[in-house]
N, C-alpha and C positions, 0 to 999 in steps of 0.2 A: 805525923809531923816529925821531921827528921832534924832535931836540934841536939847536938851532942856536946856535953860538958867536957872541958879540957882541964886536966890536972895542972897544966902550966898557967892557966888563967884563973886567978882568984876571984874574978868578977863574973865567972861563967854562970854561976847559979843565979845571980841577979839578972843576967841577960836572958837566961831561960825563962825565969818567971815573968819577965817583962814581955817576952815574945809570946808566951802562952796566953797572958792576959790580953794582949792586943789581938791575937788570933781569935779568942773567944768573943771579944767585943765586936770585931768585924763580922763574925759569923752570925751573932745574934742580931746585929743591925740589919744584915742582909736578909735573914729569915723573916724578920718582922716587917719588912717593906710591903705595903698593901698592893703594890703594882707588880709583884713578882708573879711570873707565870709558873704553872706546874713544872717541877723539875729544876727551877732556878736556884732553890736552896742547895741542891747538890753542887751546882756550879760555884755557888758562893763559898761553900766549905772548901772546895778544892783550890779556889783562888786564894783563900785566906791561908791555907797550908803552904801554898807556893810562896806567898809574900813573906811568911814568917821564916822560911828557910833561907831567905837572903835574896837580894836582887840579882845575884849572879846565876841563879838557877835557870837552866835552859828548858825546864819542863813547863809547858803552858797547857792550860785546859780551856778549850774553846767550847762555847755553847753548842756548836753543831755536833759535838761528840755525843750529846745526850740523845740524839736521834737513834742511836744504836739500842737504847733501852726501850723495851716493848713489854706491854702487859701480856702479850701472847707470844712467847718466844719460840713456839713450835714452828717449824718450817712449813710452808704451804706448797702443796703439790697440785698440779693440774693433771687430773686423771682423764684420759681419753678412752672412751669405751669402744669396743670393737663394733663394727656395723652389724645390724640385725641379720639373721639367717634367712633373709627373704630372697636372696639372689643366688644363682648357681656359683658365681665367682666367689662369694663369701664362704659358701659351703666347701668349695674346692680348696680354698685357703685353709679352712679348719681341718680338712682331711690331711693335707700335707703336714700341717703342724703336729697333729696327733700321731701320724705315722713316724715322724722323725723324733718325737719326744717320748714315745712309749712303744717299745718293741712288741710287747704282747698285744696291745690294742691295735698296733699297726698291722699285725698278722691277721687279726679279726677283720679289720677294714678291707684287707686285700681279698679275703675269702668271701666277703659279702658283696654280691654283685650290684645291688641297688643302693645308691647313695641316699642319705636322708633328704626329705623334702618338707619344707615348712611353708604351707600355702594359705593357711587361714587368713582371711581379710575382714573378718567380722569386727564391728566396733567393740571396744572394751565392755560396755554395759551388756550387750547381747552375749558376749563370750562368758562373762561372769554369771549371768542368769542361767546360761546353758550348763556351766560347771555345777551350779547348785542343783539343777534338775537331774544331772547324771550321777550325783553322789550316791555311792553304795548300791548301785543298781547294775544288773547285767546290761551289756551294750544294747541288746535288742529291745529290752523292756524300757530302757532309758530313752532310746530313739522314738519309740512309740509315744511316750508321754511328751517328749519334746515336740513332736509333730502336732499333737493335740494342742499344746500350749501355743504354738505359733499360729494355729488356726483361729485363736481368739482375737487376733489383732488384724485390723485393716492394713493391707499391704504386706502381710506375712512378717518375715524377719525385720524388714525395715520399719515396721510399726511397733517393734518392741523398744519402747522408750520409758524412762522412769514414770512419767505421768500416766501412761496407759497401764503400767503394771500396778501402780497404786490404786487405780480405779477398779481393779479386779478384787473381789472379796475372797476370803478364805474358802467360802462355800463354792464359788465359781471354780476355784483351783482344785478343790477336792473332787469335783465332778469329772475332771479329766485325769484323775489319778495322782495328783500332787498332795502329799501328806500335809497335815496342818503345820507341822514344824517347818517343812520346806517353804510353805506359803509365807510363814513369818520371816524366813530368811530372805525371800524375794522382796517382800515389802520393806524390810530393813535396808536392803541394798538400794532400792529405789528412793527411799527417804534420805539416805546419805547423799545421793546425787542431788535431790531437791534442795537440801539445806547447805550444799556447797562443800561438804566434807570430801566428796569425790566428784570427778567429772572425767569424761574421756580425754579432754585436753591435759588435765593434771596428770592422769595416769601415764600418758605417753611421755611426759617430761620427767617423771620420777625415776630416781635411781632404784636399783634392785632392793636395797635396804629400806628405802622409803616406801616402796610398794608393799613389802611385807608388813611394815609398821602400820600403814594406813588401811590396807585391805583386810587385815585380820581384825579390824574394828567392826567389820560387818558380821552379824550373827551367821554362823554356819560356814564361814570361810576361815580355814586354818592355813598353816604354813604350806602344807602339801598342795592344797588347791592353788595357792599363789604361785608356787613353783611350776605347776602344770600350766597355769595361765601365762606365766612369763615365757615358758618355752614354746608352747604351741599357739598362743594367740599373739603375743608381742614379739616372738622370735628372738628373745634375748639370748646371746651366744654363750654366756658364762654362768649358767645356773646348774648347781649340783643338788638334786633333791635327795638329801641324805636320809630322809625318812621314807623314801619309796622302797617298798619291798622288792620290786623287780630289779631296780638299779642295785640294791644291796646284794641280791642274789647273783647278779651279773658280775659285780666286782669280786665277790667270793669265788666264783668259778674262774674268772679270768686270772686271778693271782694265786689260785690254789689254796685258799684259806680254809682253815678247819671250821671256823664259825662265821656267822654273818657279821660283817663289820658294823660297828656303831658309828655315830655321827663323826666323832673325832678321827677315828681310823679312816673313815671315808674321805674326810678332808685331806688327810695326810697322803693317802694312796693316790688320790686323784689330783693332787696339786700340780703334777706335771702336765695335766690336760689344759690348764689355763692358757689362754682366755676362751677356750672352746669346750667347757665342761658340759654344756647342753648337748653337743654332738656326741661326746663320749658317753653320756647317759643314754642317748638314743641307741647306741650300739649295745649297751648293756641289756636293754629290752629285747633287742633282736637276738642277742646271745641266748637269753632264757627261752624265747619263742622257739629257736632252733633246737634247743635241748628237749623241749616238750614234744616236738614232732619226731624225735628219734626213737 
């Protein structure tokens, strides 16, 4: 409230007290009105201040100004994800981006003749079940167990659905080489589909962060498994598996690091790969494979 007493006016103090009293009276009256909508008290206070400062004031406070006040002041951004790595055109776009944004990775891409291919078209439930079966096994042994697993279902892979997995007992699964622990993982995955926590449709719509949060609720599925699932089953373009030993070794060799990079250093070094960190990671695996053959 901007009321200034003047030394030249002996009645100024009385005027100030009168103005303050009138302002408070109008404010309390406005606040106590039962018909005021949320935020109206703010308008009432501002109007009272304006009136007390004199009718000659040009400052007016209109109710529409209150629309600027929000309980969630943070800006909202619409984030558009890159298309999945299911088509050659998307992969080609990713390669051009990586070659222009990282000189060292660009040189690696140039020397590698075969571009990455992401072809899996299995439904999410089947892919997740396969991921569980393949965990901590050599590729040949895992494939053997997976083939036996598929043989238990009518229609082969198309018959692998939550209901049919639940119908298999732990004994049935142990007979084909599936450990008791993995059998419990498979049953837990199927149960989460049955109770609505997961579904193929939900998984396809989830963001990368939501996938990690939701899928790690399943017993036996950790962040690394979700990262592999997102890259090779969903073909998500911007996944950086910071916990994968092969990718970490590739980054170490590519940039000439003394030690294996940790998660934070991985994020920092590979930031320039966005939004195609999945493709950059694919080349880290190829780099390590090439070193092994030399």
